[in-house]
N, C-alpha and C positions, 0 to 999 in steps of 0.2 A: 804922310809925314810921320805918323805914329809908328808905322811899321819900321821906318828907318831908325827911329829912336830905340825900338825894341831890339833890333839886330845889332846895335852898337854894343861893344864889349867894355868900353871905358866907364869909369865911375859916373861921369857926367850924364851919360845916357840912361843909366839906371835911376839916377836922381830925378831926371826930367820925366821919365816914365812914371815914377811915383807921383810927381806933381800932377801930371796929366790925369792919372787915375783918381787922385784926390779931388781935383776939380770936377771930373766927370761924376763922381759919386755925390759931390755937393749939389751939382745942378740936378741930378736925378732925384735926390732927396727933396729939393725945393719944388720940383715939378710934382712929385707925389704929394707933398704938403698942400700945394695949390689945388690939386684935384680933390683931395679930402676936404678942403675948406669949402669948395663949391658943392661937393656932394652933401656935406652937412647942411648947407643952406637949402638945397633942394629937398632933402628929407624933412627938415623942420617946416618948410613951406607946404609940402604935401600933408604933413600932420595937421597943420592949422586949417588947411582947406577941407580935409576930411572931417575934422572935428566940427568945423563950422557948418558943413553940409548935414551932419548928423543932428546937430542942435536945431538947425533950421527945419529939417524934416520932422523931428519930434514935435516942435512947436506948431508946425503947420498941421500935422495930423491931429494934435489935441485941439486945435482951433476948428478944424473941420468936423470932428466928432462931437465936441461939446458945444 
């Protein structure tokens, strides 16, 4: 259907093609924002887990040694 709109030479076809491209770009941007949001949560979660493991390890080692 999009190829039919691209091949049309009237003004309406060009306008509709621009509308389709705009909606496509909006949805791609929203998808990218969603991926970045999830990626941010994963990175913050990993940071908290690693910091917690380091604190636990340091406290455990000091408890075993002293």
